[in-house]
C-alpha positions in Angstrom: 6.2 -33.0 -55.7 3.5 -33.2 -53.9 0.7 -30.5 -55.2 -0.8 -28.9 -52.1 -4.6 -26.9 -52.2 -5.7 -25.0 -49.1 -9.2 -25.3 -49.0 -10.0 -22.1 -47.2 -14.5 -21.7 -46.9 -15.6 -18.5 -46.0 -19.1 -16.7 -45.2 -19.0 -13.2 -44.8 -15.5 -12.9 -44.2 -14.5 -9.5 -45.6 -13.0 -8.1 -42.5 -10.1 -10.7 -41.9 -9.1 -11.9 -45.6 -6.9 -9.8 -46.8 -4.8 -10.3 -43.7 -6.1 -14.4 -44.7 -4.8 -14.2 -48.0 -1.3 -12.6 -47.4 -1.0 -15.4 -44.6 -1.5 -18.1 -46.9 0.4 -17.3 -49.3 3.4 -16.7 -47.2 2.8 -20.4 -45.9 2.8 -21.6 -49.4 6.0 -20.0 -50.6 7.6 -21.3 -47.5 6.7 -24.6 -48.1 7.9 -23.9 -51.6 11.1 -23.1 -50.7 11.7 -25.5 -48.7 11.0 -28.1 -51.3 8.3 -29.5 -49.4 5.5 -29.0 -51.7 5.1 -28.3 -55.0 5.7 -24.6 -56.7 2.4 -24.7 -58.3 0.5 -25.4 -55.0 -3.0 -23.1 -55.0 -5.6 -21.8 -52.4 -9.0 -22.3 -52.6 -11.5 -20.0 -51.1 -15.3 -20.8 -51.2 -17.8 -18.1 -51.0 -20.7 -19.9 -49.5 -23.4 -17.3 -50.6 -21.6 -14.1 -48.8 -23.6 -10.8 -48.4 -20.5 -8.5 -48.1 -17.8 -8.2 -50.2 -15.9 -11.6 -49.9 -16.5 -12.9 -53.5 -15.2 -9.2 -54.7 -12.4 -10.0 -52.6 -11.5 -13.2 -53.8 -12.0 -12.1 -57.8 -9.6 -9.1 -56.7 -6.8 -11.6 -55.1 -7.4 -14.5 -57.9 -6.6 -11.4 -60.6 -3.4 -10.3 -58.8 -2.0 -13.9 -58.6 -3.7 -16.2 -61.1 -1.4 -19.2 -60.2 -2.1 -19.4 -56.5 -5.5 -18.3 -55.5 -8.6 -20.1 -56.6 -12.0 -19.2 -56.4 -15.8 -21.1 -55.7 -18.8 -19.2 -56.0 -21.8 -21.0 -54.5 -25.1 -20.2 -55.6 -26.7 -19.5 -52.4 -25.6 -20.0 -48.5 -25.7 -23.7 -47.8 -23.4 -24.3 -44.3 -20.2 -24.4 -43.0 -20.1 -28.6 -44.5 -21.5 -27.9 -47.5 -18.9 -25.3 -48.7 -15.9 -26.9 -47.3 -17.1 -30.4 -49.0 -17.5 -28.2 -52.1 -14.1 -27.1 -51.7 -12.7 -30.5 -51.5 -14.2 -31.6 -54.3 -13.2 -28.9 -56.9 -10.0 -29.5 -55.1 -9.7 -33.2 -55.6 -9.1 -33.9 -59.8 -6.2 -30.4 -59.1 -4.1 -31.4 -56.5 -2.6 -34.4 -54.6 -3.1 -33.4 -50.9 -5.5 -31.1 -49.3 -5.7 -28.9 -46.3 -8.7 -27.6 -45.2 -8.4 -24.7 -43.0 -11.1 -21.5 -41.8 -10.5 -18.3 -42.7 -10.4 -16.8 -39.2 -6.8 -18.0 -38.9 -7.6 -18.9 -35.6 -5.8 -22.3 -36.7 -1.7 -22.4 -36.2 -0.4 -22.0 -40.0 2.7 -23.3 -38.5 1.0 -26.9 -37.9 0.7 -26.7 -41.6 4.2 -27.8 -42.4 4.1 -30.6 -39.9 0.9 -32.1 -41.1 2.9 -32.4 -44.8 5.8 -34.0 -43.1 3.1 -36.9 -41.4 1.5 -37.3 -44.9 5.1 -37.4 -46.6 5.6 -40.4 -43.7 2.5 -42.3 -45.4 -0.7 -40.9 -43.5 -3.5 -40.3 -45.4 -5.3 -38.0 -43.2 -3.9 -35.7 -40.4 -6.2 -34.1 -38.1 -5.4 -30.9 -36.8 -6.1 -31.2 -32.3 -5.5 -28.3 -30.0 -3.5 -29.0 -27.3 -6.3 -27.3 -24.6 -8.7 -24.2 -24.7 -8.1 -21.4 -23.2 -9.0 -19.1 -25.2 -12.8 -20.5 -25.5 -15.0 -19.0 -22.3 -16.2 -21.6 -20.0 -19.0 -22.2 -20.7 -17.7 -23.0 -24.3 -15.1 -25.1 -23.2 -17.7 -27.2 -20.9 -20.3 -27.7 -23.2 -17.7 -29.0 -26.0 -16.2 -31.3 -23.7 -20.2 -32.5 -23.2 -20.2 -33.1 -26.4 -17.5 -35.2 -27.2 -18.1 -37.7 -24.3 -21.9 -37.5 -25.4 -20.7 -38.4 -29.1 -18.4 -41.2 -27.4 -21.3 -42.4 -26.0 -23.1 -42.8 -29.0 -21.2 -44.7 -30.5 -19.3 -41.7 -32.8 -16.3 -42.4 -34.4 -14.5 -38.6 -33.3 -11.0 -36.8 -33.0 -11.3 -35.5 -29.5 -10.6 -31.7 -29.9 -10.6 -31.4 -33.7 -13.0 -29.0 -35.9 -12.0 -29.2 -39.8 -8.5 -28.6 -39.8 -7.0 -31.5 -41.3 -4.9 -33.3 -44.1 -6.7 -35.2 -46.7 -4.5 -37.0 -49.3 -5.8 -37.1 -52.8 -7.3 -40.9 -52.6 -8.9 -40.1 -49.0 -10.7 -37.2 -50.6 -11.9 -39.7 -53.8 -13.0 -42.1 -51.0 -15.0 -39.3 -48.9 -16.7 -38.5 -52.0 -18.4 -41.6 -52.2 -20.7 -40.8 -49.4 -23.5 -39.0 -50.7 -25.7 -38.2 -47.5 -27.5 -34.8 -47.3 -26.6 -34.6 -43.8 -23.2 -33.9 -43.6 -20.9 -34.0 -40.4 -17.5 -34.5 -41.9 -15.8 -34.8 -38.4 -17.6 -38.2 -38.4 -17.9 -39.2 -41.9 -13.5 -38.7 -42.4 -12.8 -41.2 -39.4 -15.0 -44.2 -41.7 -12.7 -43.3 -44.6 -10.3 -46.0 -42.2 -7.0 -45.1 -43.8 -3.8 -44.5 -42.4 -3.9 -41.3 -40.0 -2.1 -39.5 -37.3 -2.6 -36.0 -35.2 -0.8 -32.6 -35.0 -1.4 -30.7 -31.5 -1.1 -27.1 -31.7 -2.5 -23.5 -29.9 -5.3 -22.1 -31.2 -5.4 -18.3 -31.5 -7.8 -15.2 -31.4 -9.8 -14.9 -34.8 -7.7 -12.0 -36.7 -10.7 -9.7 -37.5 -14.5 -10.0 -37.4 -16.9 -12.3 -35.7 -17.1 -15.5 -35.3 -19.9 -17.5 -38.0 -20.5 -20.3 -35.5 -22.8 -18.9 -32.8 -24.6 -21.0 -29.9 -27.6 -22.0 -32.4 -25.8 -23.3 -35.0 -23.0 -25.1 -32.8 -26.4 -27.2 -31.0 -27.2 -27.5 -34.5 -24.4 -29.0 -35.7 -24.0 -31.2 -32.6 -27.5 -32.8 -33.1 -26.9 -33.2 -37.1 -24.0 -35.3 -35.8 -25.0 -37.5 -33.4 -28.6 -38.1 -35.6 -26.6 -38.8 -38.4 -24.6 -41.4 -37.2 -26.4 -42.8 -34.5 -30.2 -44.8 -33.1 -28.9 -44.4 -29.8 -31.3 -41.1 -28.8 -34.3 -43.6 -30.2 -32.9 -46.4 -27.8 -33.0 -44.4 -25.0 -36.2 -43.1 -25.4 -37.7 -46.3 -25.1 -35.6 -47.6 -22.6 -37.0 -44.7 -20.7 -40.2 -45.3 -21.6 -40.0 -48.8 -19.9 -38.3 -47.3 -17.0 -41.4 -45.0 -16.5 -43.6 -48.3 -17.4 -42.1 -49.9 -14.5 -42.6 -47.4 -12.0 -46.5 -47.1 -12.9 -46.8 -50.5 -12.0 -45.7 -49.7 -9.0 -47.4 -46.6 -8.3 -50.4 -48.7 -9.6 -50.0 -51.7 -6.7 -49.1 -48.4 -4.0 -52.8 -47.1 -5.2 -54.4 -50.4 -4.9 -52.7 -51.2 -1.4 -54.0 -47.7 0.2 -57.9 -48.4 -1.4 -58.1 -51.7 0.6 -56.5 -50.0 3.9 -59.0 -47.3 3.5 -55.9 -44.5 3.3 -57.4 -42.9 0.0 -56.2 -39.6 0.1 -57.3 -37.3 -3.4 -55.6 -37.9 -6.4 -56.1 -35.0 -8.3 -52.2 -33.3 -7.8 -50.7 -37.2 -8.3 -53.3 -37.2 -11.4 -52.2 -34.3 -13.2 -48.6 -34.2 -12.7 -48.7 -38.0 -14.5 -51.0 -36.9 -17.5 -48.6 -34.1 -17.9 -45.6 -36.0 -17.3 -46.5 -38.5 -20.1 -48.1 -36.2 -22.3 -44.8 -34.4 -22.7 -42.4 -37.4 -22.5 -44.5 -38.6 -25.5 -44.4 -35.8 -27.8 -40.5 -35.7 -26.9 -40.8 -39.2 -28.4 -42.3 -38.4 -31.3 -40.2 -35.2 -31.6 -37.1 -37.3 -32.3 -38.8 -40.3 -34.5 -39.8 -37.3 -36.4 -36.2 -35.7 -36.7 -34.8 -38.8 -38.0 -37.9 -39.2 -40.1 -37.0 -35.8 -41.7 -33.4 -36.5 -42.3 -34.8 -40.2 -43.9 -37.0 -37.5 -46.2 -34.0 -35.2 -47.1 -31.7 -38.2 -48.0 -34.5 -39.8 -50.3 -34.4 -36.8 -52.6 -31.2 -37.1 -54.2 -30.9 -33.4 -54.4 -28.2 -31.7 -55.0 -25.8 -31.0 -51.8 -25.1 -27.5 -53.4 -24.8 -25.3 -56.5 -21.6 -23.8 -57.9 -22.2 -20.2 -59.3 -18.7 -19.9 -61.0 -15.1 -21.4 -60.3 -11.7 -19.0 -60.6 -8.7 -21.5 -61.6 -5.8 -21.5 -63.5 -6.4 -24.6 -64.9 -6.7 -25.3 -68.1 -10.0 -27.3 -68.3 -12.9 -26.5 -65.6 -14.5 -29.5 -66.1 -15.4 -30.0 -62.6 -17.5 -32.8 -61.0 -18.8 -30.2 -57.8 -22.0 -29.8 -59.4 -23.3 -32.7 -59.8 -23.0 -33.2 -56.3 
């Protein structure tokens, strides 16, 4: 039987962790009883530099269930995508198949069994996909739909209504580990692996406790990171806009010359000022956009570690893990 690891990135999740511990352990035990996973399967909680009691709770749970609950403590807060990556690469050499899920229990745990079934059918990657977005506000639902459509327009491969609830086989995680980008966007990177994939649909729930750790600011940052990390179309679009403005400027020049020779000349201060402001703003926008790409190149060429692991809790015979090398 295959050994399963469930990777759970955590940031200030003390309010929900006790519920999460119990629910996920029950899920492992149920799957083991059905002989769908190995009895030595485990949970791996990654503390992303939490400021509350998250790590203390993980340590206590590991002490109570040392064979079933493992933990990774990062040296500082590096963000959800890096924390999830740290968990995946830590679990890579200790399990045959890995499932990533958030600590808030909004993703349906019942879908995990179906994911395992899809894995046994020969799929290396199984995406957890939401059936609908009834639990989201109108604003969040609308912006999410716009985001996925925009990503599609930009040529970025992604799975509609999929976040980071997914199953990956060991060889899929090994291939993922070869992607060394500093600017991580897992929803766009995983489809690039190219192995056989499948989808499992589920209904997303309300948070079991606590507050969302992904406010609008972080969502917008993730969206821009996803677009700019996988597509250069924004630069092409700015270039196209510049060409359009040049075209309309030529038309405006022709109109001005015709007005001059016909004697129908009006004071042009307003139009001149508006043109200067518009073109100045467009130039600043273009420079800022190019600057964002240059900034990403700057971060990539430094080759700094993406995260640093401070402590690992496990029941393995060896802790020669590769997480702190990346």
